[in-house]
N, C-alpha and C positions, 0 to 999 in steps of 0.2 A: 504494500499499500504506500509506503514512504517513497519508494522508487517512482511510482505513478504521480505522486504529488510533485516531486522534484522535476519530473519530465513535463508536467503541466506548466510549472513556473518557467522552465527554459523556453518551452514552445511559445507561451504567451508573451514572454519578453521579446522573443525574436519577431513574432507577428506584429507586436506594438511598435518595435523599432522599424520594421519594414513599412508599416503603414505611415508612420511619421517621417520617414526618410532619414532615420538616424542610426543606420546600421554601423557607421563608423564609431559612434558613441558607445554602442553595445560591445563592439570588438575591443575598444580601448578599456572599458570597464571589465571585461572578462580577463584581459591580460593583467590589469592592475590587481584584480582579485587573486589571480594565481600567484603573482608576486608577493602580495600581502600574506597569503597562506603559507608560503615557504618561509617568509621572515618570522611569522609567529611560531611556526613549527620549530625553527632553530632556536628561538628563545625559550620554548617550552622544554626542548630536549635538554638544554643546559640546566635549567632549574630542576627538572625531574631527575636527571642523573644525580644532582647533588642530594636531593631529598631522599631518593632511593638508596643512595649510599649511606646517608644518616640512618635510614630504616634498617639497613643491613647491619650496621654497627649496633643499633638498639636491640636488634634480634640476637646478635652474637653475645651482647652483654647482658641479656636476660630482661631487658626493659619490657619487651612486648609480652613475655611470659608473666611478668608481675602485673602488667596492665590487664592482661586476660584474667588473672586471678581476681583482680579487683572488679572486673565486669561480670564475673561468674554469678553472683547473687542476682545481679540485674537481668541477666540472660535467662536464668532460671524462672524469674518472675514474668518475663516477657513471653517465654516459650514453655508454658507448663505441660503441653501435651508431647513434648519431645522427651523421650526416656533419658534419665540420668546416665551420663557417660557415653551417650551416643556420638559418633564422629561429627554429626552435624553441628553440635554445640561448639566444638573446637573451631570449625570453620567460621561459624557465626561470630565468635569472639575475635578471631583474626580479622575478619571483615570490618567489624565495628572499630577495632583498634586502628586499623589503617585509615578508615574514614575520619576518625577523630583527629588524626595527625595530618589530614588534608591530602592523603595519598590515594585519590580515587582509583588511579590506574592499578595500584598495587592491591586495592580492595576487591576489584572486579573478579579476578580469578577465585579468590576465597568466596566471594558471594555465589558464583556459579557452582563451585563445589558444594557449598551448603545447600543450594537448591537441589542438586542432584541427590545429596544424602536425604533430604526431607522428601523427596519424591519416592524414595525407597520405602518410606513409612506410609505413603499415601495409599489407602485402600481403593480409591477411585482415581485412576491415572489421568482421567480427562478433566478433573476439577481440582483447583488449588485448594490446599488445606489452610486452616487458620494460621498455622505457623509459617507457611510460605507467604501468605498475605502480610504478616507481621514483618517478616524479613524484607520484603519488598518495600514496605512503607518506611522502615527504619533506614534502609540502604539509600532511599531517595531523599530522606529529610534528615540525614545524620548530623549530629553536632560536629562542628569543624573548628578546631582550635587554630589552625594555620591554613588558610585557603591558598594552597601552593599554586594551583593553576591560575587563579585570578591575579595573584601577585606577579606571576610570570608574564601574563598578558599585559598588565599595566607597565611592567618594566620594558617590555618590548615596544610599547608606544610612548616611551619616555615620560612616564608619569613622575611628577615632582616627589610624590610620597606614595609609592606603590603598596606599602604595607599598612596605610592608614585605614584600610577597610576591615582589619582584623576584628576590631571591637563590634562593628555593625554586623559583620558576617556571623560572629559568634552569637550575638543576640538573635539574629534572624534564624539561625539553624537550631537554637534552643527552643524558640517558639514553634518552629516547624516540627521538631521532634516531639515536643509536648502535644501538639495538635494530632500528630500521627498516632501517638500512644493512646490518647483519649479516644480517637475514632476507633482504634483497634479494640480497646477495652469495651466500648459501646457495642460494637458488632458482636464481639464474643459473648457479652452479657445477653444480647438478644437471641443468639443462636444456642445458648445453653452451654454447659460444660462439654468438653470434647468427649466423644464416645470411644470406648475401648476398641482397638482395631480389630481384635478377635470377634467382638460382638457384632461389628459391622459385617465381617465376613460371614458369620453365621446367619445374620438377617438377610444378606444377599443370597445365600444358598437356599434359605427358606423360601424366599420370594421366587427363585428359579423353580423349585419343586412345585409351588402352587401354580405357576404358569404352565408347568408340564401337565399337572393334574387337570387343569382347566381345558387345555387343548386335547387331552386324551391320548397323548403320544406314548405314554407308558402303561396304558391299560389300566390306569387308576391304582397302580401298586406302589407308587412312590411314597416314601416316608419322609417327613420333615426332619431336618437336622436341628437338633436342639443344642 
C-alpha cells in the first residue's frame, strides 16, 4: 500500500509539472532531494556509529544488563500474560533499553525477535495478542533520554544548538508512553484477564467437534475434548 501511495505522489507531481510547464523545476528538485538525502545519511552514519560504539561499551561493561534488571518489574507489570523466564521478556527488555538510550536502529532487531517469540505463544496466529499490542505501543511511544537521530539531523543542517530538544523530547515521550500504557490498560480491562493458552486450545477443539457433529461428517460419534 505504501508503494502505491508513493507512486501516486510521484505521478501526480510529474503531471502537475507537465501541465504547468515546469518540468525543469521538478528535475532540479529531484536532484536536490537526492543530494540532501546523501548528506543527511552521512551525518546520521557518523552519529550512529558513535552511539552504537557507546552502546557496545555499555553492553560489555554490564550497563545494559543492569538497566534490564531495573526494567524487569516494569516489564512483568506490562506483560502479565507472558510466562516468567520466557525468551520474549529478554528481548523486550533489550528493546526498551535501546529505545530509552535513543538507539532506535539497535532496538528494531530486538523488537522483531520479541514479536517472533510472542507469536510462538499466540494460540491464534492470525490475531495479535494483548502482549504484542502492548509491545507495539511501547516501541512506538518509548521514553527517550537522548534523541540521537534528531540531534544528528539538526547537526547536519547546522543547527546552533542541536541538543536543545532533549528536554522537550523527553517530556513528549513520557506523555506519549503514559498515554500508550493507559490505553493498553483500558483495553485489557475491557477484554478481561488473559485466558490460559491451554484453555483456548481446548475450547477451539470443542468448537471443531461441535461443527463436525452438526455437519454429520463423523456419524455423530465425536466426543468433546474437555
